[in-house]
C-alpha positions as CSV (number, residue, x, y, z in Angstrom):
1,M,15.2,12.9,-16.5
2,S,17.7,11.2,-18.7
3,T,16.9,9.9,-22.3
4,E,17.5,6.4,-21.1
5,L,14.9,6.8,-18.4
6,N,12.4,8.5,-20.8
7,N,12.8,5.5,-23.1
8,F,12.3,3.1,-20.2
9,W,9.0,4.7,-19.3
10,G,8.0,4.8,-22.9
11,I,7.4,8.5,-23.2
12,A,10.4,9.8,-25.2
13,N,9.4,12.0,-28.2
14,R,5.7,11.3,-27.8
15,Q,2.9,13.8,-27.3
16,Y,0.5,13.2,-24.5
17,R,-1.9,15.1,-22.3
18,E,-1.5,14.1,-18.6
19,V,-4.6,14.2,-16.4
20,P,-5.0,17.8,-15.0
21,Q,-5.4,18.3,-11.4
22,G,-7.2,20.9,-9.2
23,D,-8.7,21.3,-5.8
24,S,-11.4,18.9,-4.8
25,G,-13.1,17.7,-1.7
26,L,-12.4,20.9,0.2
27,L,-15.6,20.4,2.2
28,D,-15.1,16.9,3.2
29,G,-15.9,16.4,6.9
30,N,-16.8,20.1,7.1
31,A,-13.3,20.9,5.7
32,S,-11.6,18.8,8.4
33,L,-10.9,15.9,6.1
34,V,-9.2,17.6,3.2
35,G,-6.5,15.4,1.7
36,G,-6.0,11.7,1.2
37,F,-6.2,9.8,-2.0
38,Y,-9.1,8.8,-4.4
39,D,-9.0,5.2,-5.4
40,S,-9.6,3.3,-8.6
41,G,-10.6,6.3,-10.6
42,D,-13.6,6.9,-8.3
43,N,-14.1,9.9,-6.0
44,I,-13.9,7.8,-2.8
45,K,-11.4,8.0,-0.1
46,F,-11.0,4.6,1.5
47,S,-8.9,4.7,4.7
48,F,-7.8,1.0,4.7
49,P,-6.0,1.0,1.3
50,T,-4.7,4.5,1.9
51,A,-3.0,3.4,5.1
52,Y,-1.6,0.2,3.3
53,T,-0.3,2.4,0.5
54,I,1.5,4.7,3.0
55,T,3.0,1.7,4.8
56,L,4.4,0.2,1.5
57,L,5.6,3.5,0.1
58,S,7.4,4.2,3.4
59,W,8.9,0.7,3.4
60,S,10.3,1.3,-0.1
61,V,11.8,4.6,0.8
62,I,13.5,3.1,3.9
63,E,15.0,0.2,1.8
64,Y,15.7,2.0,-1.4
65,H,16.1,5.7,-0.5
66,K,19.4,5.7,-2.5
67,N,17.7,4.6,-5.7
68,Y,15.0,7.3,-5.2
69,K,17.7,9.9,-4.6
70,D,19.7,8.8,-7.6
71,I,16.8,9.5,-10.0
72,G,15.8,12.7,-8.2
73,E,12.5,11.4,-6.9
74,L,13.3,11.2,-3.1
75,D,11.7,14.5,-2.2
76,H,8.7,13.8,-4.5
77,I,8.0,10.4,-2.9
78,K,8.4,11.8,0.6
79,N,5.9,14.6,-0.2
80,I,3.4,11.9,-1.3
81,I,4.0,9.9,2.0
82,K,3.5,13.1,4.0
83,W,0.3,14.0,2.2
84,G,-1.1,10.6,3.1
85,S,0.3,10.6,6.6
86,D,-1.3,14.0,7.3
87,Y,-4.7,12.6,6.2
88,L,-4.2,9.5,8.4
89,L,-3.6,11.7,11.4
90,K,-6.9,13.4,10.8
91,I,-9.0,10.2,10.6
92,F,-8.0,9.0,14.1
93,I,-10.0,10.9,16.7
94,P,-9.0,10.0,20.2
95,S,-11.8,9.6,22.8
96,N,-10.9,12.8,24.7
97,Q,-11.9,14.7,21.5
98,T,-15.2,13.0,21.1
99,S,-16.5,11.2,24.1
100,P,-14.8,9.5,27.0
101,A,-16.4,6.1,26.0
102,S,-14.8,5.5,22.6
103,S,-12.3,6.7,20.0
104,T,-13.2,7.1,16.4
105,L,-11.7,5.9,13.2
106,L,-13.0,7.3,9.9
107,S,-13.1,4.6,7.3
108,Q,-14.4,6.3,4.2
109,V,-15.3,9.7,2.6
110,G,-17.7,9.7,-0.3
111,M,-19.6,6.7,-1.6
112,A,-19.9,4.7,-4.8
113,D,-22.5,6.2,-7.1
114,V,-22.9,4.3,-10.4
115,N,-25.1,7.2,-11.6
116,C,-22.5,9.9,-11.2
117,W,-19.4,10.0,-13.5
118,Q,-17.8,13.3,-12.6
119,R,-14.4,14.8,-12.2
120,P,-13.4,15.2,-8.5
121,E,-12.9,18.9,-9.2
122,D,-16.6,19.2,-10.3
123,M,-18.1,17.6,-7.2
124,K,-20.7,19.8,-5.4
125,Q,-22.8,17.2,-3.7
126,E,-22.6,16.4,0.0
127,R,-20.1,13.6,0.7
128,P,-20.9,11.2,3.6
129,V,-18.3,10.2,6.1
130,F,-18.3,6.7,7.5
131,S,-17.0,6.2,11.0
132,C,-15.9,3.2,13.2
133,D,-15.3,2.7,16.9
134,E,-12.2,1.3,18.4
135,T,-13.3,-2.3,17.6
136,A,-12.2,-1.8,13.9
137,S,-9.0,-3.6,14.7
138,D,-7.8,-4.2,11.2
139,L,-8.2,-0.6,10.1
140,A,-6.5,0.5,13.3
141,G,-3.6,-2.0,12.7
142,E,-2.9,-0.7,9.2
143,I,-3.0,2.9,10.4
144,I,-0.5,2.1,13.2
145,A,1.8,0.4,10.6
146,A,1.5,3.4,8.2
147,L,2.2,6.0,10.9
148,S,5.1,4.0,12.3
149,A,6.7,3.3,8.9
150,A,6.3,7.0,7.8
151,S,7.9,8.1,11.1
152,L,11.1,6.3,9.9
153,V,11.0,8.1,6.6
154,F,10.8,11.5,8.4
155,K,13.2,10.7,11.3
156,D,15.2,13.8,10.4
157,D,12.1,15.9,11.2
158,E,12.0,15.0,14.9
159,K,8.8,16.9,15.7
160,Y,6.8,15.3,12.8
161,S,8.2,11.8,13.3
162,T,7.6,12.0,17.1
163,N,4.0,13.0,16.4
164,L,3.4,10.1,14.0
165,T,4.8,7.6,16.6
166,K,2.8,9.2,19.4
167,M,-0.5,8.7,17.6
168,A,0.5,5.1,16.5
169,R,1.3,4.3,20.2
170,E,-1.9,5.8,21.4
171,L,-4.0,3.9,18.8
172,F,-2.2,0.6,19.5
173,D,-2.9,0.9,23.3
174,I,-6.5,1.5,22.5
175,V,-7.2,-1.4,20.1
176,T,-5.0,-4.0,21.9
177,K,-6.4,-3.3,25.4
178,E,-7.4,-6.3,27.4
179,E,-10.6,-5.2,29.2
180,P,-13.7,-7.3,30.0
181,G,-16.3,-6.8,27.2
182,F,-13.9,-5.2,24.7
183,V,-14.3,-7.0,21.4
184,Q,-11.8,-6.8,18.4
185,G,-13.1,-7.2,14.9
186,T,-12.9,-6.2,11.2
187,Y,-14.0,-2.8,10.1
188,T,-16.3,-4.2,7.3
189,M,-18.2,-6.2,9.9
190,K,-20.3,-3.2,10.9
191,D,-22.6,-1.4,8.4
192,G,-22.1,2.1,9.7
193,C,-18.3,1.6,9.5
194,G,-17.5,-0.5,6.4
195,A,-20.7,-1.4,4.5
196,Q,-19.6,0.5,1.4
197,A,-16.0,-0.5,1.7
198,R,-17.1,-4.1,1.9
199,Q,-17.8,-4.0,-1.8
200,F,-14.3,-3.1,-2.6
201,Y,-11.9,-3.8,0.3
202,N,-13.7,-6.4,2.3
203,S,-11.4,-7.5,5.3
204,T,-11.6,-11.1,6.3
205,G,-9.5,-10.9,9.4
206,Y,-7.7,-8.4,11.8
207,K,-5.0,-10.3,13.7
208,D,-2.4,-9.9,10.9
209,E,-3.0,-6.1,10.8
210,L,-2.5,-5.8,14.6
211,V,0.7,-7.9,14.3
212,W,1.8,-5.8,11.2
213,G,1.2,-2.6,13.2
214,G,3.0,-3.9,16.2
215,T,6.0,-4.9,14.1
216,W,6.4,-1.5,12.4
217,L,5.8,0.2,15.8
218,F,8.8,-1.8,17.2
219,F,11.0,-0.6,14.3
220,A,9.8,3.0,14.8
221,T,10.2,3.1,18.6
222,R,12.7,0.4,19.4
223,N,10.4,-0.6,22.2
224,T,10.5,-4.4,22.6
225,T,7.0,-4.4,24.1
226,Y,5.7,-4.2,20.5
227,L,8.1,-6.9,19.3
228,R,6.9,-9.1,22.1
229,Y,3.3,-8.6,21.0
230,S,4.1,-9.4,17.4
231,T,6.0,-12.5,18.1
232,E,3.4,-13.8,20.5
233,Y,0.4,-13.1,18.3
234,V,1.8,-14.0,14.8
235,V,0.8,-17.6,15.3
236,M,-2.8,-16.6,15.9
237,A,-2.7,-14.5,12.8
238,E,-1.5,-17.5,10.8
239,E,-4.4,-19.5,12.1
240,E,-6.8,-16.8,10.9
241,E,-5.3,-16.7,7.4
242,L,-7.6,-17.9,4.6
243,S,-6.3,-20.9,2.7
244,V,-6.7,-19.0,-0.6
245,D,-4.5,-16.2,0.8
246,K,-1.6,-18.5,1.9
247,G,1.6,-16.8,0.9
248,I,0.0,-13.9,-0.9
249,F,0.9,-10.4,0.3
250,Y,-1.7,-7.8,-0.5
251,W,-4.0,-5.3,1.2
252,N,-6.0,-8.1,2.9
253,N,-3.1,-10.3,4.0
254,K,0.0,-8.9,5.7
255,L,1.4,-12.2,7.0
256,P,4.0,-12.9,4.2
257,A,5.5,-9.4,4.7
258,I,5.4,-9.8,8.5
259,V,7.5,-13.1,8.3
260,V,9.9,-11.4,6.0
261,L,10.4,-8.6,8.5
262,L,10.9,-10.9,11.4
263,T,13.2,-13.2,9.4
264,R,15.4,-10.3,8.5
265,L,15.5,-9.2,12.1
266,R,16.6,-12.7,13.1
267,F,19.4,-12.7,10.4
268,F,20.8,-9.3,11.4
269,F,20.3,-9.4,15.2
270,D,20.6,-12.4,17.4
271,L,17.8,-11.6,19.8
272,G,17.5,-15.0,21.3
273,Y,14.9,-15.7,24.0
274,P,11.9,-15.1,24.0
275,Y,11.7,-14.4,20.3
276,E,13.7,-17.2,18.7
277,E,10.9,-19.7,18.3
278,S,8.7,-17.2,16.4
279,F,11.7,-16.1,14.3
280,I,12.5,-19.7,13.3
281,S,8.9,-20.3,12.3
282,S,8.9,-17.1,10.2
283,T,12.2,-18.2,8.5
284,N,10.6,-21.5,7.6
285,N,7.6,-19.8,6.2
286,V,9.7,-17.5,4.1
287,D,11.8,-20.4,2.7
288,S,8.6,-22.3,1.8
289,F,6.6,-19.7,0.0
290,M,9.2,-17.3,-1.4
291,C,10.7,-19.6,-3.9
292,S,7.3,-21.1,-4.9
293,Y,6.2,-17.5,-5.8
294,L,9.3,-17.1,-7.9
295,S,8.8,-20.3,-9.9
296,P,8.6,-19.7,-13.7
297,V,4.9,-19.1,-13.8
298,D,3.0,-16.0,-15.0
299,H,1.3,-14.2,-12.1
300,K,-1.2,-11.6,-13.1
301,T,-1.0,-8.0,-12.0
302,Q,-3.3,-8.4,-9.0
303,G,-0.8,-9.0,-6.2
304,L,2.1,-9.5,-8.5
305,V,4.0,-6.3,-7.8
306,E,3.7,-6.8,-4.0
307,V,5.4,-10.1,-4.4
308,V,8.1,-8.5,-6.5
309,Q,8.7,-6.0,-3.8
310,M,8.9,-8.6,-1.0
311,V,11.4,-10.6,-2.9
312,L,13.7,-7.7,-3.5
313,V,13.3,-6.5,0.1
314,F,14.4,-9.9,1.4
315,P,17.9,-10.9,0.2
316,L,17.2,-14.4,-1.0
317,K,19.9,-17.1,-0.9
318,T,18.6,-19.3,-3.6
319,C,15.9,-17.9,-5.8
320,G,17.7,-15.1,-7.6
321,V,16.3,-12.0,-9.3
322,S,15.4,-13.1,-12.8
323,P,11.9,-14.3,-11.9
324,C,11.2,-10.8,-10.5
325,L,12.2,-9.3,-13.8
326,R,10.0,-11.8,-15.6
327,Q,7.0,-10.8,-13.5
328,V,7.6,-7.0,-14.2
329,S,8.0,-7.8,-17.9
330,Y,4.6,-9.5,-17.9
331,I,3.1,-6.2,-16.7
332,H,5.0,-4.3,-19.4
333,G,3.8,-6.4,-22.3
334,D,5.5,-9.8,-22.2
335,N,2.2,-11.6,-21.9
336,P,-0.3,-13.5,-24.3
337,M,-2.2,-10.3,-25.0
338,E,1.0,-8.5,-25.8
339,M,-0.6,-5.6,-23.8
340,S,1.3,-3.3,-21.4
341,Y,-0.9,-2.9,-18.3
342,M,1.0,0.3,-17.4
343,V,-0.5,3.4,-19.1
344,W,1.9,5.0,-21.7
345,F,4.5,2.2,-21.5
346,G,5.0,0.7,-24.9
347,N,2.7,1.1,-27.9
348,N,-0.1,-1.1,-26.8
349,Y,-1.6,0.0,-23.5
350,P,-5.1,0.6,-22.0
351,K,-6.7,3.6,-23.6
352,H,-10.0,3.5,-21.7
353,V,-8.8,3.5,-18.1
354,H,-11.7,3.6,-15.5
355,H,-10.8,7.0,-14.2
356,R,-13.1,10.0,-14.1
357,G,-10.4,12.6,-14.4
358,A,-8.8,10.9,-17.3
359,S,-11.9,10.2,-19.2
360,I,-13.6,13.6,-19.1
361,P,-12.1,16.5,-21.1
362,W,-10.5,19.3,-19.2
363,D,-11.8,22.4,-20.9
364,S,-12.9,24.6,-17.9
365,Q,-16.5,23.5,-18.3
366,W,-18.3,22.2,-15.2
367,R,-20.1,18.9,-15.9
368,S,-22.9,17.3,-14.0
369,C,-23.2,13.7,-13.2
370,V,-25.4,13.0,-16.1
371,E,-23.2,14.9,-18.5
372,G,-20.2,13.0,-17.2
373,N,-21.9,9.7,-17.8
374,T,-21.7,10.4,-21.5
375,W,-17.9,10.0,-21.2
376,L,-18.2,6.8,-19.1
377,N,-20.1,5.2,-22.0
378,S,-18.0,6.7,-24.7
379,E,-16.0,4.3,-26.9
380,Q,-13.4,7.1,-27.5
381,P,-10.0,6.8,-25.8
382,N,-9.5,8.9,-22.7
383,P,-8.7,12.5,-23.7
384,N,-6.2,12.7,-20.8
385,E,-3.5,10.1,-20.1
386,L,-3.1,8.6,-16.6
387,L,0.7,8.5,-17.1
388,G,2.4,5.6,-15.4
389,A,-0.7,4.0,-13.8
390,M,-1.1,0.3,-13.8
391,V,-4.6,-1.0,-14.4
392,R,-6.1,-4.2,-12.7
393,G,-5.1,-6.3,-15.7
394,P,-6.2,-9.6,-17.2
395,D,-8.4,-12.4,-15.8
396,L,-7.0,-15.8,-14.9
397,N,-7.1,-16.8,-18.6
398,D,-4.9,-13.9,-19.6
399,M,-7.8,-12.1,-21.2
400,F,-8.2,-8.3,-21.0
401,L,-10.9,-6.0,-22.2
402,D,-9.9,-2.3,-22.5
403,E,-13.4,-1.0,-21.6
404,R,-14.0,1.9,-19.3
405,D,-17.1,0.6,-17.6
406,K,-15.4,-2.8,-16.8
407,L,-13.5,-1.6,-13.7
408,W,-12.4,-5.2,-12.9
409,F,-10.0,-4.8,-16.0
410,T,-9.3,-1.1,-16.3
411,A,-9.4,0.4,-12.8
412,P,-6.0,1.7,-11.4
413,T,-6.1,0.9,-7.6
414,I,-3.7,2.6,-5.3
415,S,-3.1,-0.7,-3.5
416,S,-1.6,-2.3,-6.6
417,N,0.2,0.7,-8.0
418,V,2.1,1.2,-4.7
419,G,3.6,-2.3,-5.2
420,L,4.6,-1.4,-8.7
421,V,6.4,1.7,-7.5
422,A,8.3,-0.3,-5.0
423,A,9.2,-3.0,-7.5
424,L,10.4,-0.6,-10.2
425,V,12.5,1.4,-7.8
426,A,14.1,-1.8,-6.5
427,L,14.9,-2.9,-10.1
428,L,16.5,0.4,-11.1
429,D,20.0,-0.7,-10.3
430,L,21.1,-4.2,-11.2
431,Q,24.8,-3.8,-10.9
432,Y,25.2,-5.3,-7.4
433,P,25.5,-9.0,-6.8
434,F,22.4,-10.9,-5.5
435,S,24.2,-13.5,-3.6
436,S,25.5,-12.1,-0.3
437,L,23.8,-11.8,3.1
438,N,26.8,-9.9,4.6
439,G,25.5,-6.4,4.4
440,A,26.3,-6.0,0.7
441,D,24.3,-3.3,-1.2
442,L,22.0,-5.7,-3.0
443,L,20.2,-4.0,-5.8
444,G,20.5,-0.7,-4.1
445,I,18.9,-2.0,-0.9
446,D,19.8,-0.6,2.5
447,N,20.1,-3.8,4.4
448,F,20.3,-2.1,7.9
449,G,18.3,1.1,7.3
450,I,15.2,-0.5,8.8
451,F,17.2,-1.4,11.9
452,D,18.8,1.9,12.3
453,D,19.6,2.7,16.0
454,I,18.0,-0.4,17.4
455,H,19.9,-1.2,20.6
456,L,18.1,-4.0,22.4
457,I,18.4,-4.3,26.1
458,N,19.2,-7.8,27.3
459,Q,15.9,-9.6,28.0
460,R,15.3,-11.0,31.4
461,R,15.4,-14.8,31.5
462,L,12.0,-15.9,32.7
């Protein structure tokens, strides 16, 4: 890595001890569920944000693969995506492998335990697995989106890419079937499926995830059946959107990103009937909320980086890039607290991140839950640095408490950090103009990569 990049990340000529890593969770699901990601410094694997993370990481690689390659990180990010995709393939169990009646989606491995602060490598206790049936529509939709987007990342590996789209197609057919008595719903609606996840990732709707999944499945397969589904049901998804979520793209609301994808499709391909009406509606929505999000206000880190990613993925005609830089600058210390919310960036960053592996010394000593709790309650800085992680950040009044037990300030969620990754890779190269919609290489973006090899057959006029 160059000296310039070292200085950018704030780690040049400084000593640190990064969080060590070892094997953990090797008995999850009787060893059938090894893999995945722990979230927020806890030893829990949530399927919903994992799938969301893989979707966004894949999207960032599709759009900015040149930037990843230029800094020598393309293989690294693809390895991370494959690790997550492999896990998602494991948590979808088709009916022919269980019972003919229903397919199974696994929503969570492990559970929240406030009495156990322990490194994941030290876990010995049995870890419960939470399962859902095929009515967990939102979870299914996000998994479909993740597998479909990842298939585009690995399109050069035909066997693996085909397997990803095969599973995505199969799951889509299952959860969108129109049969008497079949009911769609949210995965947190049922206790056995999402009772624990409800505390952390409570889903308030499912239609946006199904449209999100259908949209990505169209890009992955070029099958207009999925595009027809997305354009027909996007209005229903908009009706389900909560007023507090209007225009906000994050793990619980995919609509802003959906309309960006559909709008880009309209700009680059004249699809005409029967899609034009939905595309025009999407374009209007983008125009109305995008510039409002880029008005000169300070958005907090929750949801901020996802907005930055969206703005840079969509080549705006009027808003410009400077507001995006302003938002990232807020995360990196240009805020009332003068606090960088990214670990190890700058001189004033969180030292008590809510993270089990970071907060417990790595000295080859096994520690029980009770012994680990000593470190949870310690006022000492973490002995290991969670290099590059962004914490949840300040409250609405710009106040932040760097305290390990206050996870609403200091937890590093994968769902927010994935947006930061996408935003930073998009901002790596600012030498290109940000004013053309004619296929120019805007900020390193691959305008047409997401549409690669799409050849639409003329639609029948009904």
